[in-house]
N, C-alpha and C positions, 0 to 999 in steps of 0.2 A: 357469668358474665367477664370477662378476661380484661382488667384495665391494662392499657399503656400509657406509657410515659411521652412528656412533652420535655420539652429543658426545664421548665416549673413548675409542670405540677402531673400524677396519676392521674387522667381523664376517661370517663367512657369515648369508646371506640368502637363503629362508628357513632358518632351524634345522636343524638337521640332526640324528636320534636315535645316539644311542653304538648300536654302538662308535667310536671314532675311532682316527685313527691319529698318532701325533704326530711331526712335524717336528722334530727334534734339532737343538737351538739350546743345546745346552753348549759347541760349537766356532763360534759363531755371533760375531763377530767386528765390533765394532761403527768406523766411520770412526771413527780419534789426533784428528782437530778436526772441530766442527760446520764439520758441509757444508750450504751450501743449493742447492738445482739449479729452474734453470730453463729453460726450454723453449720451440721454437717463439716465439717473438719475432716473428718474421714483422715486423720494418720497423715497429715500432709502440714508436717511445723513451717515449711517456709512457706506457705500461704498463707496460715495462719498469723505472722510476723508480718510479713506483706501489710496485713488487714488491718493491725495494729495499727503498723504505721500509719496507712492509709488515712485511717480514723485518727490519727496525732496523739494516740496511749501513748508509745512508746516514744525512745527518743531516737533520731533516722542513725544516729550507730547502733544501735542496740544489736544482739545477736541471737539467735537462739538458743544459744550458752548461755548471754547472759540480757538482762533488759535493763532500762530503764524508765520508771514511768514519768511521764510529763507529768504538765500540774493537770492538764484533761480529765489523765490520765488517773491520778487524785485524787480526784471531788469527782468522778463520772459514776455510774454501772455498769458496770460490765457481764451479760449475758452469756452462758456459752453453753446455744439452744437445742443438744443431744448430738448424737453419732458421731465421739471422739474417734471409733475403733475401723477398721477392715479400709480395704479398698489403696489406700495412701499407700505412702513410702516409710513412714517412719514416725509408727506407734508409740512409740515409746519416748520419743526425740519431743514428741508434741503435751506429750503428759509432762517429762518435765519442764517443758514452756508454760503450760499452765501451769505447772506448781509452785513456778516460776511468781506468776503472777498474787496467786495464793498466800504465798511464804512475802511478797510486799507489801503484802496485809490493805489490799485494792479491795472494791464495793466487790466482789467476784458471785455469782450464779450460775450454779451447774445444771441444765434436765439432764433428766435424762432421755435418751432417745433408743431405739431399737435394735441398733448395733450397740448398744451399750452392756441393754440387758439383759442381750443375749452372749453377751463374755460373758458376765457373774451368771448366769443364769446355765451356763455348759459348764462353768469349772465346779460350779458348787453340785452341779450334779453328781459328780464322778465322785462323792463322799455318799451318793445316797440312790446308789444305780438297784439296791431293788424296791425301792418307790415307783411304779408304773406309770405315775402320771410325771415323772420329772425327771422317766432317766435315759431320755430320748434328748434333753437339750445339748448335750456336748454335740449331737451330731447335726443338730439345728445348727449350729453355729456356721456350717457352712463352710466350700472354700473359699471365700472372704478371711477366715480367721485364720488360715494358715502361714499368711506371711508374718501375723502377731507372731505363731511360734518358732518361727523359724527366727528371726529378733532377739526373742530371750534364749534359742538356742545358741546364735554368736555372740551373745552380750555376756550373756550367765553360766553358759556351758561348761566350763571350766570348774563352774561351783557344783555340779550334778555328781550325785555318783547314780553308777549301772544299779538299776534294778535289779538285772539279773531275770528277771522274768522272760517264760516264751511267748513270743507272739499272737500264743492264742487265750493265754492271762491277761497282756495290756488290751486285747481284744475284747474283753468280756468286763475288764474295768472302763472302758470311754465309750462305747455302743452298747446300746440294749439289749436287751436277750430276746431272743428266736419267740419268745410266748410274747413279747410284749405286743408285738400287731396283732394278737388274741384277744389280750383282756385291758389294751387301752382303751377302746372303745365304750369299755363297762362303767372303765372310772369315770371318763370323761363327757358320757352326755349330757347331764347335770349341767355344767356349766357350755359344751360347744353342740354346734350341730348337729347331724349326720354330716351335711355334708362340707362342713369346716374337718369333721372327723378326717372323713372320707382324705380330707385333702392333704392333713397333715402328715397323715400315714405313707401316701403317695411322694411327698417333701421328701420323710426320713428313709426309704428304701433308696433315694435318688440321692440324698445329700450323703450318706455314708461311705458312697464310694468317691462322691468327687472329692470332698475329708482326704479319705487319703489317697487319690490323686492329685491334688495339689502339690501335698505334703510331700510326692516323692518332685514332681515338678519343682521347688526348691531346694532338692541333694538329702528329706531329710526321711531316716527308715524309721520305722515303728518303734524301735529303742528309744531314738532320741527325738521320737514327737513326745511320748513318754513323759521323758527327762524335763523338756521345756514345759511341760501339761502339770509336770510336778514343782517344777520352778514358776510356773506363769500361780500358781494357788498358791506358794510364800509368794508373793512379788502384791498378788490382789488380794488376798482373804483375810493372812496375817492380819489379825490390828497391827502388830511392827511393822507390815512388809512396806518398801518403799511406795507403792503408789495403792496403798490403804484407802485413804484421805479421798481418792478418786467416787468409788463407787458410795462412804460415809458421809459422803459430801452434796451425793444427790437430790435433787427438788424433782417433783415433777410437774408444776407449774408455779407462775410466777403473776403476782400482781402488780402493774403498777400506770397508776391512773384508773384512767379505763383499759387498756390494753392487758390481754391474758396471753401471757407467754406458754408456749410449752411447744413440744419438738414434733404436733401432728395433725392433734383437732383435739374434740370435746364430740363425744353425743348424752346425747339426752339426760344420761343417769348418772352423768358425770357434771355435767352442769346443775341439776339439782343437787346433787353434794355439796358441791363447790358455793354457791350463795345460802344454804341453810349451814353448812357444817365449818367453810371459811378455807384457805388455799395451803396457811400454816395447820392446820390440823390435819389435812389430807395429805400432806407432806411430810405431815411424821407417822400415817399409819404407812405411807408408802415404806419407809427407811424403814420400822416398824418388822412389817412384813418383809425385806431385804432381809435384816438381820437376821430376822428368823429361817430365812433361805423357803416361803412360801412361794416359789416361783410362780409354781402354777396359779395361783390366786390371782398375781399380780396379771399375769401376760393375755390372760383367754375374759378378763375381767374389766372392767367400764375404765382402770386402772392404765391396762393394756393395752386401751383405746386410745387414750393419751401420747401416747406412742409410735402409734401402731396403724392407724386410718390413713386411709387416702380420701378417705368421699366415694369409695365406690360401693358398691349397689346392696354387696354379701357382706359392708359395714356395719356397726352400732350407727343408726342415723343420727343426725342433729336436726330437730322438726324445730318449725315455726317454735313449741309451748317451747324447748330448751333454749331459743334465741329469745325468746321472752322472757323468760326465767334471766338470762342473762343483761339484758340493757334494762331490768325492773333492777336492776342493782350495778346499774351505769359499765357496767361491761359490755362496750360497742366493737371491740376491736380482736382482731383470735391471729397472735403474730407466730407461725411456724415454720418449721423448714422440709427435708423428710419427701417432699416430691421437688424434682431437681427442675430448674428452669437457663434457656439459653442466652437469656435476653435481660440479663438482669432479673432484680428482682421482682416479683408480681401481686399487684391486688385485685383478690375476686368480691364478691358478696355470695351472701350464700345465707338463706335465711334472715334477711336483715342484720347482716355482720358484718360487717369487713373484716378480708385475713387477708395479713400481709404474709408472700408463700419470700422466704429466702434462701431457700436455696439455690448459689448458683452453679454449682457443679464448682467446687474447690479445688479439688481433692489432683494434681498432678496425669496419675493415672487416666481417670475418668475422662481428665478432659482431653491426651491425646486420643482412645478408643473414640473420644468425637471430634476429634480431629478438630480443638478449637487450641489454636495458635498461641496467645495470650496467655500468658502468668497466671491462675486465678487466686484471686481476694478479691474483700465486699465488705459491707458493715451496712445496717442500719443503724439510724440513728434517731431514739426520739426524745427531740429535746423539751427540757422543763416549759418551753415556751411555747409549748403546741406544735410545731414545725416537724414534722419525718421526712430527714431524708434518705437514700440510696443510694447505694456508691458501688459499686461490679465495673472492673475491668472486663467485660460485655457488650458492656450499656458503653457509649459516648457521650451520655449528661447524666450531671445528679439529676435523680427522681426525685420529688419533692410533692408532700400531703400536707395541706392541715384542716383542722374539722369545720371550721368554716367555711370552706370552699365544699364542702359537702353538699351537693344534690341531684337527687338521681332518680329516675325516669320509673316509674309507678312498674312496668312491661316488666325491668328488670328488676325487680323489689329481690324475685329466689331465684338463686340460681341452682337452676333444678339439677340440669346437665350435670353438673358438679357436685352434687353430693353424694 
C-alpha cells in the first residue's frame, strides 16, 4: 500500500470504502523535541546545505565551509539517517559540513547506512587479508567508492609516500586471494544461505574489475589508488584521524516517541532485541563490534539488516509477530531512507506499522542520471506537537501527517507486496 500526499495530508490512494480499522493512537508519542530527518546524502555537501536551509536550521548566509545555527538548529534534534558516502561529488566536503554540526554541539544523531559500513569494512579488511570471512570487503565497496579515493588523492596525495610496491603486491594487499572463492562458503555457511553465498561470490568477481576500471576512469593508476587507501585509513581509522569521529559516532537505531529511525528497516530478530535490550544497548553492542573489527558478524546478521534490507523476498522478514512486539512497546512507525523515490517522501504500511521512506535522491550525480531537473533538497520534520511534515524539491507542496488522522482500511492492513 503506497500513500501519496495532498497539500494537507498523506492519505491512501485510491480511497477505500468503509468499514475501516483504526490503528489506535491514544498511546502514540511524539518526539520530545522537533526532530529533523535527513538521509542518503551520498557525498553531496551542497544538497545537504540546501536541505539545512530548507529546514531553517542554519542561516541563509551559511556556506559549506562555514555554517551558523539558527534557534531551531540549536533547539531541535538533527538525525542523519545513513549513506553519507559514494555516488555524489563531494565526500570529504560533506563530512566536514557534518563535522561543523557536531562541533556546534547541536543535538546530532548519525545512523549507519550500508554505504557507510562498506567503506569502514573495506578499509579495515586491508589489515586482515588472511581472514577469509572479511578479506573480500575492500572489493565489495565497488566502483562507487573510487570517487572517494580520487578526492583523497587530490587533496592529500602530496602527503603520501611512494610505497615502492609492485602492482602484483598491491593487488595482494587489496583483493582477496584466489583461494578465497574456494574457502569462503565453508566460513560463511553458518551465517548465510547457499543462495546468498553464491550471489556474494558472483558480486566479488564482478566488482574487482569494476573498481579498477572506475579508478582508471578517474585518472588513477594502481600505485595512486594504494596511496589513497593508505591515506584513507589514516583519516578514518586512526583514532586521531581527521574523520575518525564519523565511524566512532554511528548508531544503528534511534527511538524518539513512537518512531524508530534507522537507515533501511527491521526484521523480527532485531525487533525482538530492540524491545528486550533497548536501543542504547544495541547501539553500544554495534559500536563495540565495529571497534573490534567484527564486520562479518555485523554485515550478515540482524544488525546488518537494519542498514541493508529493502523488504525483498530474500531479506529477513518483518512479520506480524515482529510488528506486534514493536507496537506493544508503543513503536508504531519506522522512519528510514535506502529506497529512493522521485516524488518526495513516501508513506507505506507494512505489517501494521507505518513506514516513512525519506530518500528523495538528493545527490547531483544520481539526479542527473534520472533526468531530475531541480537541485536536490529535502527534510522530514517530526514535530513535538505530533505533526509530521515532509518537504522536497520534487513535490510542489508540503506533505503532512498527524497520528490522529490515521484511519486505515482493514484490507490494506498488511502490505505484502512490499515485504
